[in-house]
DSSP file (Angstrom, degrees, kcal/mol; ACC not computed):
  #  RESIDUE AA STRUCTURE BP1 BP2  ACC     N-H-->O    O-->H-N    N-H-->O    O-->H-N    TCO  KAPPA ALPHA  PHI   PSI    X-CA   Y-CA   Z-CA
    1    1 A M              0   0    0      0, 0.0    19,-0.1     0, 0.0     2,-0.1   0.000 360.0 360.0 360.0 139.3    0.0    0.0    0.0
    2    2 A R        -     0   0    0      1,-0.1     3,-0.4     2,-0.0    16,-0.0  -0.377 360.0-156.5 -67.3 143.9    1.3    3.4   -0.8
    3    3 A D  S    S+     0   0    0      1,-0.2    -1,-0.1    -2,-0.1     0, 0.0   0.439  79.0  81.1 -96.8  -1.4    2.6    5.5    2.1
    4    4 A D        +     0   0    0      2,-0.1     2,-0.2     0, 0.0    -1,-0.2   0.434  63.0 111.6 -88.9   4.3    2.0    8.9    0.4
    5    5 A L  S    S-     0   0    0     -3,-0.4     2,-0.1     1,-0.1    11,-0.0  -0.560  73.0-111.8 -78.4 142.3   -1.7    9.1    1.1
    6    6 A R        -     0   0    0     -2,-0.2    -1,-0.1     1,-0.1    -2,-0.1  -0.364  16.2-158.8 -74.8 148.1   -2.6   11.8    3.5
    7    7 A D  S    S+     0   0    0      1,-0.2    -1,-0.1    -2,-0.1    -2,-0.0   0.563  88.5  55.1 -97.2 -11.0   -4.0   11.1    7.0
    8    8 A D  S    S-     0   0    0      2,-0.0    -1,-0.2     0, 0.0     2,-0.1  -0.709  76.5-173.5-123.1  78.1   -5.6   14.6    7.3
    9    9 A P        -     0   0    0      0, 0.0     2,-0.2     0, 0.0   133,-0.0  -0.362  10.6-146.6 -74.6 152.5   -7.9   15.1    4.4
   10   10 A S    >   -     0   0    0      4,-0.1     3,-1.8    -2,-0.1    -2,-0.0  -0.707  31.4-101.4-109.1 168.4   -9.6   18.4    3.7
   11   11 A D  T 3  S+     0   0    0      1,-0.3    -1,-0.1    -2,-0.2     0, 0.0   0.791 122.5  46.3 -61.1 -28.0  -13.0   18.9    2.2
   12   12 A D  T 3  S+     0   0    0      2,-0.1    -1,-0.3     0, 0.0     2,-0.1   0.137  83.0 134.0-102.9  21.7  -11.6   19.7   -1.2
   13   13 A A    <   -     0   0    0     -3,-1.8     3,-0.1     1,-0.1     0, 0.0  -0.376  60.9-112.3 -66.9 145.2   -9.1   16.9   -1.3
   14   14 A S        -     0   0    0      1,-0.1    -1,-0.1    -2,-0.1   129,-0.1  -0.588  37.4-101.4 -78.8 140.7   -8.9   14.9   -4.5
   15   15 A P        -     0   0    0      0, 0.0     2,-0.4     0, 0.0   127,-0.2  -0.313  38.7-159.5 -61.4 146.5  -10.1   11.3   -4.3
   16   16 A Q  E     -A  141   0A   0    125,-2.4   125,-2.7    -3,-0.1     2,-0.4  -0.993   7.8-168.1-132.2 136.4   -7.4    8.7   -4.0
   17   17 A R  E     -A  140   0A   0     -2,-0.4     2,-0.4   123,-0.2   123,-0.2  -0.977   3.3-175.4-126.3 137.5   -7.5    5.0   -4.9
   18   18 A T  E     -A  139   0A   0    121,-2.3   121,-2.6    -2,-0.4     2,-0.3  -0.990  22.1-134.8-132.6 124.7   -5.0    2.3   -4.0
   19   19 A L  E     -A  138   0A   0     -2,-0.4     2,-0.5   119,-0.2   119,-0.3  -0.575  19.4-148.6 -74.7 139.7   -5.3   -1.2   -5.2
   20   20 A L  E     -A  137   0A   0    117,-3.0   117,-2.4    -2,-0.3     3,-0.0  -0.936  17.5-178.9-114.5 130.9   -4.6   -3.8   -2.4
   21   21 A A        +     0   0    0     -2,-0.5     2,-0.3   115,-0.2   115,-0.1   0.681  62.6  41.7-102.2 -21.5   -3.1   -7.1   -3.4
   22   22 A T  S  > S-     0   0    0      1,-0.1     4,-1.8   113,-0.1     5,-0.1  -0.817  77.4-116.1-128.5 165.4   -2.8   -8.8    0.0
   23   23 A R  H  > S+     0   0    0     -2,-0.3     4,-2.8     1,-0.2     5,-0.2   0.874 116.2  58.6 -66.9 -34.4   -4.8   -9.4    3.2
   24   24 A R  H  > S+     0   0    0      1,-0.2     4,-2.4     2,-0.2    -1,-0.2   0.917 105.3  48.8 -59.6 -44.3   -2.1   -7.5    5.1
   25   25 A E  H  > S+     0   0    0      2,-0.2     4,-2.2     1,-0.2    -1,-0.2   0.887 110.5  51.3 -63.9 -38.3   -2.6   -4.4    2.9
   26   26 A Y  H  X S+     0   0    0     -4,-1.8     4,-2.4     2,-0.2    -2,-0.2   0.960 111.1  47.4 -62.3 -49.8   -6.4   -4.7    3.5
   27   27 A L  H  X S+     0   0    0     -4,-2.8     4,-2.5     1,-0.2    -2,-0.2   0.873 110.1  53.1 -60.3 -37.7   -5.8   -4.9    7.3
   28   28 A D  H  X S+     0   0    0     -4,-2.4     4,-2.3    -5,-0.2    -1,-0.2   0.898 108.8  50.6 -61.5 -40.7   -3.4   -1.9    7.0
   29   29 A G  H  X S+     0   0    0     -4,-2.2     4,-2.2     2,-0.2    -2,-0.2   0.905 108.2  51.0 -63.8 -41.5   -6.2   -0.1    5.2
   30   30 A V  H  X S+     0   0    0     -4,-2.4     4,-2.3     2,-0.2    -2,-0.2   0.937 110.9  49.6 -59.0 -48.1   -8.7   -0.9    8.0
   31   31 A E  H  X S+     0   0    0     -4,-2.5     4,-1.4     1,-0.2    -2,-0.2   0.907 109.0  52.6 -59.4 -40.8   -6.2    0.5   10.5
   32   32 A R  H  X S+     0   0    0     -4,-2.3     4,-1.1     1,-0.2     3,-0.3   0.911 108.2  49.7 -60.1 -44.2   -5.8    3.6    8.4
   33   33 A L  H  X S+     0   0    0     -4,-2.2     4,-2.2     1,-0.2    -1,-0.2   0.856 103.2  60.3 -66.5 -36.1   -9.6    4.2    8.4
   34   34 A L  H  < S+     0   0    0     -4,-2.3    -1,-0.2     1,-0.2    -2,-0.2   0.887 108.9  45.3 -58.6 -36.4   -9.8    3.7   12.2
   35   35 A G  H  < S+     0   0    0     -4,-1.4    -1,-0.2    -3,-0.3    -2,-0.2   0.743 113.6  49.0 -75.9 -24.4   -7.4    6.7   12.4
   36   36 A L  H  < S+     0   0    0     -4,-1.1    -2,-0.2    -3,-0.2    -1,-0.2   0.738  82.5 111.1 -88.1 -23.5   -9.3    8.8    9.9
   37   37 A A     <  +     0   0    0     -4,-2.2     4,-0.1     1,-0.2    84,-0.0  -0.259  29.9 164.2 -58.7 131.8  -12.8    8.3   11.3
   38   38 A R  S    S+     0   0    0      2,-0.2    -1,-0.2     0, 0.0     3,-0.1   0.579  77.0   1.0-118.5 -22.9  -14.2   11.5   12.8
   39   39 A R  S    S+     0   0    0      1,-0.3    34,-2.1    33,-0.1     2,-0.3   0.604 120.8  16.1-133.5 -40.8  -18.0   10.7   13.2
   40   40 A E  E     -b   73   0A   0     32,-0.2    82,-2.3     2,-0.0     2,-0.4  -0.999  43.4-165.3-152.3 141.0  -18.9    7.2   12.1
   41   41 A L  E     -bC  74 121A   0     32,-2.2    34,-2.7    -2,-0.3     2,-0.4  -0.997   7.9-170.4-126.5 135.6  -17.6    3.8   11.2
   42   42 A R  E     -bC  75 120A   0     78,-2.3    78,-2.6    -2,-0.4     2,-0.4  -0.994   8.3-172.5-125.0 125.3  -19.5    1.1    9.3
   43   43 A V  E     -bC  76 119A   0     32,-3.0    34,-2.9    -2,-0.4     2,-0.4  -0.969  10.3-178.2-122.2 129.2  -18.1   -2.4    9.1
   44   44 A F  E     +bC  77 118A   0     74,-2.9    74,-2.2    -2,-0.4    34,-0.2  -0.993  22.8 145.5-124.5 123.9  -19.4   -5.3    7.1
   45   45 A D  E     -b   78   0A   0     32,-2.1    34,-0.7    -2,-0.4    72,-0.1  -0.986  57.2-112.4-154.1 150.1  -17.5   -8.6    7.5
   46   46 A P  S    S-     0   0    0      0, 0.0    34,-2.5     0, 0.0    33,-1.4   0.924 101.3 -29.2 -55.8 -44.9  -18.4  -12.3    7.5
   47   47 A D  S    S-     0   0    0     32,-0.2    37,-0.3    31,-0.2    31,-0.1   0.378  76.8-111.0-155.3   4.4  -17.5  -12.7   11.2
   48   48 A L  S  >>S+     0   0    0     35,-0.1     4,-0.8     1,-0.1     5,-0.5   0.416  80.5 124.0  72.6   0.6  -14.7  -10.3   12.2
   49   49 A A  T  45S+     0   0    0      1,-0.2     3,-0.3     2,-0.2    -1,-0.1   0.868  75.8  39.6 -61.0 -37.3  -12.3  -13.2   12.6
   50   50 A D  T  45S+     0   0    0      1,-0.2    -1,-0.2     2,-0.1   -23,-0.0   0.652 102.4  70.4 -89.5 -13.6   -9.7  -11.7   10.2
   51   51 A L  T  45S-     0   0    0     -3,-0.4    -1,-0.2     1,-0.1    -2,-0.2   0.719  85.6-141.9 -79.5 -19.8  -10.0   -8.1   11.2
   52   52 A G  T ><5 +     0   0    0     -4,-0.8     3,-1.7    -3,-0.3     6,-0.3   0.809  45.0 151.6  65.8  27.7   -8.3   -8.4   14.6
   53   53 A L  T 3 < +     0   0    0     -5,-0.5     9,-0.1     1,-0.3    -1,-0.1   0.721  64.4  63.9 -64.1 -20.6  -10.7   -5.9   16.2
   54   54 A N  T 3  S+     0   0    0     -6,-0.2    -1,-0.3     4,-0.1    36,-0.2   0.559  76.3 113.6 -80.3  -8.2  -10.3   -7.6   19.5
   55   55 A A  S X> S-     0   0    0     -3,-1.7     4,-2.7     1,-0.1     3,-0.5  -0.401  78.1-120.3 -64.5 139.5   -6.6   -6.6   19.7
   56   56 A E  H 3> S+     0   0    0      1,-0.2     4,-2.7     2,-0.2     5,-0.2   0.863 109.8  53.0 -51.9 -44.8   -5.8   -4.1   22.4
   57   57 A P  H 3> S+     0   0    0      0, 0.0     4,-1.8     0, 0.0    -1,-0.2   0.907 112.8  44.2 -61.6 -38.0   -4.5   -1.4   20.1
   58   58 A K  H <> S+     0   0    0     -3,-0.5     4,-2.8    -6,-0.3    -2,-0.2   0.900 112.7  51.2 -72.5 -39.5   -7.6   -1.5   17.9
   59   59 A I  H  X S+     0   0    0     -4,-2.7     4,-2.9     1,-0.2     5,-0.2   0.913 109.3  52.1 -62.1 -40.6   -9.9   -1.5   20.9
   60   60 A A  H  X S+     0   0    0     -4,-2.7     4,-2.3    -5,-0.3    -2,-0.2   0.909 111.2  46.6 -62.5 -41.4   -8.0    1.5   22.3
   61   61 A R  H  X S+     0   0    0     -4,-1.8     4,-2.5     2,-0.2    -2,-0.2   0.929 114.8  46.3 -66.3 -44.2   -8.5    3.3   19.0
   62   62 A L  H  X S+     0   0    0     -4,-2.8     4,-2.7     2,-0.2     5,-0.2   0.897 112.2  50.9 -65.6 -39.2  -12.2    2.4   18.9
   63   63 A R  H  X S+     0   0    0     -4,-2.9     4,-2.7     2,-0.2    -1,-0.2   0.924 111.4  47.8 -64.2 -44.2  -12.7    3.4   22.5
   64   64 A A  H  X S+     0   0    0     -4,-2.3     4,-1.3    -5,-0.2    -2,-0.2   0.911 112.2  51.0 -63.2 -41.3  -11.0    6.8   21.9
   65   65 A F  H  < S+     0   0    0     -4,-2.5     4,-0.5     1,-0.2     3,-0.4   0.947 115.0  40.7 -59.8 -50.7  -13.2    7.3   18.8
   66   66 A L  H >< S+     0   0    0     -4,-2.7     3,-0.7     1,-0.2     6,-0.3   0.850 115.0  51.8 -68.9 -35.9  -16.4    6.5   20.7
   67   67 A A  H 3< S+     0   0    0     -4,-2.7    -1,-0.2    -5,-0.2    -2,-0.2   0.715  92.3  75.8 -74.6 -19.2  -15.4    8.4   23.8
   68   68 A A  T 3< S-     0   0    0     -4,-1.3     2,-0.3    -3,-0.4    -1,-0.2   0.790 113.7  -2.0 -63.8 -29.5  -14.6   11.6   21.8
   69   69 A S    X   -     0   0    0     -3,-0.7     3,-1.4    -4,-0.5    -1,-0.2  -0.956  57.9-130.0-162.7 142.9  -18.3   12.4   21.4
   70   70 A R  T 3  S+     0   0    0     -2,-0.3    -1,-0.1     1,-0.3    -3,-0.1   0.616 108.9  62.9 -68.7 -11.9  -21.6   10.9   22.2
   71   71 A T  T 3  S+     0   0    0      2,-0.1    -1,-0.3    -3,-0.0     2,-0.1   0.581  78.1 108.0 -89.6  -9.2  -22.6   11.4   18.6
   72   72 A H    <   -     0   0    0     -3,-1.4     2,-0.4    -6,-0.3   -32,-0.2  -0.437  53.6-163.1 -68.0 140.6  -19.9    9.0   17.3
   73   73 A R  E     -b   40   0A   0    -34,-2.1   -32,-2.2    -2,-0.1     2,-0.4  -0.958  19.6-167.4-132.5 146.0  -21.3    5.7   16.0
   74   74 A L  E     -bd  41 102A   0     27,-2.7    29,-2.7    -2,-0.4     2,-0.5  -0.969  12.2-174.1-130.1 114.1  -19.9    2.3   15.2
   75   75 A Y  E     -bd  42 103A   0    -34,-2.7   -32,-3.0    -2,-0.4     2,-0.4  -0.937   1.9-175.1-111.6 129.0  -22.1   -0.1   13.2
   76   76 A V  E     -bd  43 104A   0     27,-2.5    29,-3.0    -2,-0.5     2,-0.4  -0.990   5.2-174.7-127.7 126.5  -21.0   -3.6   12.6
   77   77 A A  E     +bd  44 105A   0    -34,-2.9   -32,-2.1    -2,-0.4     2,-0.3  -0.985  11.9 171.4-120.0 131.5  -22.8   -6.2   10.5
   78   78 A V  E     -bd  45 106A   0     27,-2.3    29,-2.7    -2,-0.4   -31,-0.2  -0.934  37.2-138.1-134.0 155.6  -21.6   -9.8   10.3
   79   79 A H  S    S+     0   0    0    -33,-1.4     2,-0.4   -34,-0.7   -32,-0.2   0.887  95.3  29.2 -74.7 -44.5  -23.0  -13.0    8.8
   80   80 A G        -     0   0    0    -34,-2.5     4,-0.3     1,-0.1    -1,-0.2  -0.949  56.4-169.0-124.1 140.8  -22.0  -15.0   11.9
   81   81 A T     >  +     0   0    0     -2,-0.4     4,-2.8     1,-0.1     5,-0.3   0.485  65.3  94.7-106.5  -5.3  -21.7  -14.0   15.5
   82   82 A D  H  > S+     0   0    0      1,-0.2     4,-2.2     2,-0.2     5,-0.3   0.904  86.0  49.6 -53.9 -46.9  -19.9  -17.0   17.0
   83   83 A F  H  > S+     0   0    0      1,-0.2     4,-2.8     2,-0.2     5,-0.3   0.938 113.5  46.5 -61.0 -47.1  -16.5  -15.6   16.6
   84   84 A V  H  > S+     0   0    0    -37,-0.3     4,-1.4    -4,-0.3     8,-0.2   0.945 116.4  43.2 -60.2 -49.8  -17.5  -12.3   18.3
   85   85 A T  H  < S+     0   0    0     -4,-2.8    -1,-0.2     1,-0.2    -2,-0.2   0.784 124.6  33.9 -72.3 -25.4  -19.3  -13.9   21.2
   86   86 A R  H  < S+     0   0    0     -4,-2.2    -2,-0.2    -5,-0.3    -1,-0.2   0.773 131.5  23.6 -99.4 -30.1  -16.7  -16.6   21.8
   87   87 A H  H  < S+     0   0    0     -4,-2.8    -3,-0.2    -5,-0.3     3,-0.2   0.358 105.9  70.6-122.3   5.5  -13.4  -14.9   21.0
   88   88 A C     X  +     0   0    0     -4,-1.4     4,-2.2    -5,-0.3     5,-0.2  -0.509  41.2 152.0-127.6  64.1  -13.8  -11.1   21.3
   89   89 A P  H  > S+     0   0    0      0, 0.0     4,-2.4     0, 0.0     5,-0.2   0.861  78.6  52.8 -62.4 -34.0  -14.2  -10.2   25.0
   90   90 A R  H  > S+     0   0    0      2,-0.2     4,-2.3     1,-0.2     5,-0.1   0.882 108.0  50.1 -69.5 -36.7  -12.8   -6.7   24.4
   91   91 A V  H  > S+     0   0    0      2,-0.2     4,-2.3     1,-0.2    -1,-0.2   0.917 112.4  47.8 -65.3 -43.5  -15.3   -6.0   21.6
   92   92 A L  H  X S+     0   0    0     -4,-2.2     4,-2.1    -8,-0.2    -2,-0.2   0.888 111.3  50.4 -64.1 -39.6  -18.1   -7.1   23.9
   93   93 A A  H  X S+     0   0    0     -4,-2.4     4,-1.9     2,-0.2    -2,-0.2   0.913 110.2  50.2 -64.7 -40.8  -16.8   -4.9   26.7
   94   94 A L  H  X S+     0   0    0     -4,-2.3     4,-1.8     2,-0.2    -2,-0.2   0.913 109.2  51.5 -62.7 -42.8  -16.6   -2.0   24.3
   95   95 A L  H  < S+     0   0    0     -4,-2.3     7,-0.2     1,-0.2    -1,-0.2   0.892 110.5  49.8 -58.2 -40.1  -20.2   -2.7   23.3
   96   96 A G  H  < S+     0   0    0     -4,-2.1    -1,-0.2     1,-0.2    -2,-0.2   0.836 110.6  49.2 -67.6 -34.3  -21.2   -2.7   27.0
   97   97 A S  H  < S+     0   0    0     -4,-1.9    -1,-0.2     1,-0.2    -2,-0.2   0.774 123.3  30.2 -76.3 -28.2  -19.4    0.6   27.5
   98   98 A F    >X  +     0   0    0     -4,-1.8     4,-2.2    -5,-0.2     3,-1.7  -0.439  68.4 154.7-129.3  59.1  -21.0    2.3   24.6
   99   99 A P  T 34 S+     0   0    0      0, 0.0    -1,-0.1     0, 0.0    -2,-0.1   0.741  77.7  46.6 -64.4 -22.7  -24.5    0.7   24.2
  100  100 A G  T 34 S+     0   0    0     -3,-0.1     3,-0.1     1,-0.1    -5,-0.0   0.448 120.1  37.8 -97.2   0.8  -26.0    3.7   22.5
  101  101 A Q  T <4 S+     0   0    0     -3,-1.7   -27,-2.7     1,-0.2     2,-0.4   0.566 109.0  58.0-123.5 -16.7  -23.1    4.3   20.1
  102  102 A M  E  <  +d   74   0A   0     -4,-2.2     2,-0.4    -7,-0.2    -1,-0.2  -0.969  59.1 179.7-122.9 132.6  -22.0    0.8   19.1
  103  103 A F  E     -d   75   0A   0    -29,-2.7   -27,-2.5    -2,-0.4     2,-0.5  -0.995  12.4-166.0-135.7 135.8  -24.2   -1.7   17.4
  104  104 A I  E     +d   76   0A   0     61,-0.4    61,-1.1    -2,-0.4    60,-0.7  -0.978  15.9 179.9-124.2 118.2  -23.5   -5.3   16.2
  105  105 A H  E     -dE  77 163A   0    -29,-3.0   -27,-2.3    -2,-0.5     2,-0.4  -0.839  21.5-137.1-117.3 154.0  -26.1   -7.0   13.9
  106  106 A Q  E     -dE  78 162A   0     56,-2.9    56,-2.7    -2,-0.3   -27,-0.2  -0.922  28.7-117.4-107.7 133.6  -26.3  -10.4   12.2
  107  107 A T  E     + E   0 161A   0    -29,-2.7     2,-0.3    -2,-0.4    54,-0.3  -0.325  35.1 176.2 -70.1 151.7  -27.4  -10.6    8.7
  108  108 A V    >   +     0   0    0     52,-2.6     3,-1.3    49,-0.3     4,-0.3  -0.919  47.9   1.6-143.6 166.9  -30.6  -12.5    7.7
  109  109 A G  G >  S-     0   0    0     -2,-0.3     3,-1.4     1,-0.3     4,-0.2  -0.211 129.0   0.0  60.2-134.5  -32.5  -13.0    4.5
  110  110 A E  G >  S+     0   0    0      1,-0.3     3,-2.0     2,-0.2     4,-0.3   0.813 124.7  67.7 -60.2 -34.8  -31.1  -11.4    1.3
  111  111 A A  G X  S+     0   0    0     -3,-1.3     3,-1.3     1,-0.3    -1,-0.3   0.738  84.4  72.0 -63.0 -20.9  -28.1   -9.9    3.2
  112  112 A L  G <  S+     0   0    0     -3,-1.4    -1,-0.3    -4,-0.3    -2,-0.2   0.685  89.0  63.2 -65.8 -16.8  -26.7  -13.4    3.8
  113  113 A K  G <  S+     0   0    0     -3,-2.0    -1,-0.2    -4,-0.2    -2,-0.2   0.661  75.2 114.3 -80.0 -18.0  -25.9  -13.6    0.1
  114  114 A A    <   +     0   0    0     -3,-1.3    17,-0.0    -4,-0.3   -35,-0.0  -0.318  39.5 178.8 -60.0 130.1  -23.4  -10.7    0.4
  115  115 A Q        +     0   0    0     15,-0.2    17,-3.9     2,-0.0    18,-0.3   0.498  50.4  83.5-110.9  -6.7  -19.9  -11.9   -0.3
  116  116 A D        -     0   0    0     15,-0.3     2,-0.3    16,-0.1    14,-0.2  -0.224  58.3-152.9 -87.7-179.3  -17.8   -8.7    0.0
  117  117 A C  E     + F   0 129A   0     12,-2.1    12,-2.7   -72,-0.1     2,-0.3  -0.972  21.0 157.1-151.4 147.1  -16.5   -7.0    3.1
  118  118 A F  E     -CF  44 128A   0    -74,-2.2   -74,-2.9    -2,-0.3     2,-0.4  -0.992  31.2-139.4-163.5 164.6  -15.7   -3.4    3.8
  119  119 A V  E     -CF  43 127A   0      8,-2.2     8,-2.0    -2,-0.3     2,-0.4  -0.998  18.6-164.4-131.2 131.0  -15.2   -0.6    6.3
  120  120 A I  E     -CF  42 126A   0    -78,-2.6   -78,-2.3    -2,-0.4     2,-0.5  -0.970   1.7-162.0-118.6 131.0  -16.5    2.9    5.7
  121  121 A A  E >> S-CF  41 125A   0      4,-2.7     3,-2.3    -2,-0.4     4,-2.0  -0.961  71.7 -28.1-114.5 118.1  -15.3    6.0    7.6
  122  122 A D  T 34 S-     0   0    0    -82,-2.3    -1,-0.1    -2,-0.5   -81,-0.1   0.715 103.2 -77.4  56.6  26.4  -17.5    9.1    7.6
  123  123 A D  T 34 S+     0   0    0      2,-0.2    -1,-0.3   -83,-0.2    25,-0.2   0.764 128.3  80.7  57.7  22.5  -19.0    8.4    4.2
  124  124 A R  T <4 S+     0   0    0     -3,-2.3    19,-2.5     1,-0.3     2,-0.3   0.577  87.2  36.8-130.5 -27.9  -15.6    9.6    2.8
  125  125 A H  E  <  +F  121   0A   0     -4,-2.0    -4,-2.7    16,-0.2    -1,-0.3  -0.968  61.0 169.8-133.6 147.5  -13.1    6.8    3.1
  126  126 A L  E     -FG 120 140A   0     14,-2.9    14,-3.4    -2,-0.3     2,-0.4  -0.997  24.0-156.3-154.7 156.0  -13.4    3.1    2.6
  127  127 A V  E     +FG 119 139A   0     -8,-2.0    -8,-2.2    -2,-0.3     2,-0.4  -0.999  30.0 174.0-128.3 134.7  -11.5   -0.1    2.2
  128  128 A R  E     -FG 118 138A   0     10,-2.4    10,-2.4    -2,-0.4     2,-0.5  -0.997  30.2-161.2-147.4 142.3  -13.2   -3.0    0.4
  129  129 A R  E     -F  117   0A   0    -12,-2.7   -12,-2.1    -2,-0.4     8,-0.2  -0.997  17.5-150.0-115.6 126.0  -12.8   -6.5   -0.9
  130  130 A S  S    S+     0   0    0     -2,-0.5     2,-0.4     6,-0.3   -15,-0.2   0.757  94.2  32.0 -69.8 -22.0  -15.4   -7.4   -3.5
  131  131 A V  S >  S-     0   0    0      5,-0.4     3,-1.9     3,-0.2   -15,-0.3  -0.963  77.0-151.5-131.5 116.0  -15.1  -11.1   -2.4
  132  132 A A  T 3  S+     0   0    0    -17,-3.9   -16,-0.1    -2,-0.4    -1,-0.1   0.812  95.3  57.1 -58.9 -30.4  -14.2  -11.5    1.3
  133  133 A A  T 3  S+     0   0    0    -18,-0.3    -1,-0.3    -3,-0.1   -17,-0.1   0.620  97.6  75.3 -76.7 -11.0  -12.4  -14.8    0.7
  134  134 A Q  S <  S-     0   0    0     -3,-1.9    -3,-0.2     2,-0.1  -112,-0.1  -0.748  76.4-138.2-102.8 149.9  -10.1  -13.2   -1.8
  135  135 A P  S    S+     0   0    0      0, 0.0  -109,-0.2     0, 0.0    -1,-0.1   0.767  71.1  99.5 -78.8 -24.9   -7.1  -10.9   -0.8
  136  136 A R        +     0   0    0   -115,-0.1    -5,-0.4  -111,-0.0    -6,-0.3  -0.309  45.5 134.5 -69.5 143.8   -7.5   -8.2   -3.4
  137  137 A G  E     -A   20   0A   0   -117,-2.4  -117,-3.0    -8,-0.2     2,-0.3  -0.877  41.8-109.4-161.4-165.0   -9.3   -5.0   -2.5
  138  138 A I  E     -AG  19 128A   0    -10,-2.4   -10,-2.4    -2,-0.3     2,-0.5  -0.998   8.2-147.9-145.8 145.2   -9.2   -1.2   -2.8
  139  139 A L  E     -AG  18 127A   0   -121,-2.6  -121,-2.3    -2,-0.3     2,-0.5  -0.969  19.1-169.7-110.5 125.6   -8.6    1.7   -0.4
  140  140 A V  E     -AG  17 126A   0    -14,-3.4   -14,-2.9    -2,-0.5     2,-0.4  -0.978   3.3-174.4-121.8 124.6  -10.5    4.8   -1.3
  141  141 A L  E     +A   16   0A   0   -125,-2.7  -125,-2.4    -2,-0.5   -16,-0.2  -0.938  63.6   3.8-119.5 141.6   -9.8    8.1    0.4
  142  142 A D  S    S+     0   0    0     -2,-0.4   -17,-0.2  -127,-0.2    -1,-0.2   0.870  87.2 124.5  59.6  43.8  -11.6   11.4    0.1
  143  143 A D     >  +     0   0    0    -19,-2.5     4,-2.7    -3,-0.2     5,-0.3  -0.675  27.8 172.3-135.7  81.4  -14.4   10.2   -2.2
  144  144 A P  H  > S+     0   0    0      0, 0.0     4,-2.2     0, 0.0    -1,-0.1   0.844  81.5  55.5 -57.8 -33.3  -17.9   10.8   -0.9
  145  145 A K  H  > S+     0   0    0      2,-0.2     4,-1.4     1,-0.2    -2,-0.1   0.966 112.0  39.5 -65.8 -52.5  -19.5    9.7   -4.1
  146  146 A D  H  > S+     0   0    0      1,-0.2     4,-1.3     2,-0.2    -1,-0.2   0.904 118.5  48.8 -62.4 -43.1  -17.9    6.3   -4.2
  147  147 A C  H  X S+     0   0    0     -4,-2.7     4,-2.7     1,-0.2    -1,-0.2   0.844 103.7  62.3 -67.2 -32.0  -18.3    5.9   -0.5
  148  148 A G  H  X S+     0   0    0     -4,-2.2     4,-2.4    -5,-0.3    -1,-0.2   0.903 102.0  49.6 -60.6 -41.2  -22.0    6.9   -0.8
  149  149 A S  H  X S+     0   0    0     -4,-1.4     4,-1.7     2,-0.2    -1,-0.2   0.884 113.4  46.3 -67.6 -35.6  -22.8    4.0   -3.0
  150  150 A I  H  X S+     0   0    0     -4,-1.3     4,-2.7     2,-0.2    -2,-0.2   0.865 110.3  53.8 -73.0 -35.5  -21.1    1.6   -0.6
  151  151 A R  H  X S+     0   0    0     -4,-2.7     4,-2.6     2,-0.2    -2,-0.2   0.914 107.0  51.8 -65.3 -39.8  -22.9    3.2    2.4
  152  152 A D  H  X S+     0   0    0     -4,-2.4     4,-1.9     2,-0.2    -1,-0.2   0.904 109.0  50.3 -60.2 -41.2  -26.2    2.6    0.6
  153  153 A R  H  X S+     0   0    0     -4,-1.7     4,-2.4     2,-0.2    -2,-0.2   0.920 109.2  50.9 -61.2 -44.7  -25.2   -1.0    0.2
  154  154 A F  H  X S+     0   0    0     -4,-2.7     4,-3.3     1,-0.2     5,-0.2   0.921 106.9  55.5 -58.5 -42.2  -24.4   -1.1    3.9
  155  155 A G  H  X S+     0   0    0     -4,-2.6     4,-2.3     1,-0.2    -1,-0.2   0.886 107.4  48.3 -58.5 -40.0  -27.8    0.4    4.6
  156  156 A E  H  X S+     0   0    0     -4,-1.9     4,-1.2     2,-0.2    -1,-0.2   0.906 113.1  47.4 -66.9 -41.8  -29.5   -2.4    2.7
  157  157 A I  H  < S+     0   0    0     -4,-2.4     3,-0.5     2,-0.2   -49,-0.3   0.933 111.9  50.7 -63.1 -44.6  -27.4   -5.0    4.6
  158  158 A W  H >< S+     0   0    0     -4,-3.3     3,-1.0     1,-0.3    -2,-0.2   0.889 106.7  54.3 -59.6 -42.3  -28.3   -3.3    7.9
  159  159 A E  H 3< S+     0   0    0     -4,-2.3    -1,-0.3     1,-0.3    -2,-0.2   0.803 108.4  50.7 -63.4 -28.1  -32.0   -3.3    7.0
  160  160 A S  T 3< S+     0   0    0     -4,-1.2   -52,-2.6    -3,-0.5    -1,-0.3  -0.359 103.0  78.8-105.5  49.8  -31.7   -7.0    6.5
  161  161 A S  E <   -E  107   0A   0     -3,-1.0   -54,-0.3   -54,-0.3   -82,-0.1  -0.945  64.0-139.3-148.2 168.4  -30.0   -7.8    9.8
  162  162 A E  E     -E  106   0A   0    -56,-2.7   -56,-2.9    -2,-0.3     2,-0.9  -0.965  27.5-108.2-132.7 146.1  -30.9   -8.1   13.4
  163  163 A P  E     +E  105   0A   0      0, 0.0   -58,-0.2     0, 0.0     3,-0.0  -0.644  55.4 147.3 -73.6 107.8  -29.3   -7.1   16.7
  164  164 A T        +     0   0    0     -2,-0.9     2,-0.5   -60,-0.7   -59,-0.1   0.550  42.9  78.6-120.5 -12.1  -28.1  -10.4   18.0
  165  165 A V        +     0   0    0    -61,-1.1   -61,-0.4    -3,-0.2    -1,-0.1  -0.883  52.9 176.0-106.1 127.7  -24.9   -9.6   20.0
  166  166 A S        -     0   0    0     -2,-0.5   -70,-0.1     2,-0.2   -71,-0.1  -0.872  41.2-116.8-122.4 162.0  -25.1   -8.1   23.4
  167  167 A P  S    S+     0   0    0      0, 0.0     2,-0.9     0, 0.0   -71,-0.1   0.689  97.9  79.5 -72.1 -16.1  -22.4   -7.3   25.8
  168  168 A N        -     0   0    0    -72,-0.0     2,-0.6     2,-0.0    -2,-0.2  -0.816  65.5-168.5 -97.0 107.4  -23.7   -9.8   28.3
  169  169 A V        -     0   0    0     -2,-0.9     2,-0.3    -4,-0.1    -4,-0.0  -0.844   6.9-174.2 -96.2 121.7  -22.7  -13.3   27.3
  170  170 A T        +     0   0    0     -2,-0.6     2,-0.3     2,-0.0    -2,-0.0  -0.867  12.8 148.9-115.2 152.3  -24.5  -16.1   29.2
  171  171 A G              0   0    0     -2,-0.3    -2,-0.0     1,-0.0     0, 0.0  -0.957 360.0 360.0-164.1 178.7  -23.8  -19.8   29.1
  172  172 A L              0   0    0     -2,-0.3    -2,-0.0     0, 0.0    -1,-0.0   0.466 360.0 360.0 -83.8 360.0  -23.9  -23.0   31.0
């Protein structure tokens, strides 16, 4: 991934696109978006297993993002919740700390057919793989138009999903 992309975009910045060839570049793009988000993050992933969101550095970034303002939002849509509920105690704790700002839904119906994965920051930046099982993707910065179409897609996925993850995990 190119290192010459700016971390502090302005409203009149030119859109930038970087093709991503590996999963590591995709994860670097996700990390980049976590740092660029100022109001909202939208995540769509099969199960969050590959994103490493439960890692302490990412949790710290997400906690700082949500704590910065009560208006900040983190929306997560996944096909399966087993990984989150069994292997992501920090994510669940974050959900418990910010119940009005962070939401995790599981897809149902038509949304279960979605094969891509992506993260959108502020309707302005995104990282996306058109097929989640493939490593290739794209990082888009400073492009509200391109991000708007993916946000619309997220909206459709969100509408066809249910809130199934809560911060309180009970078991036998």
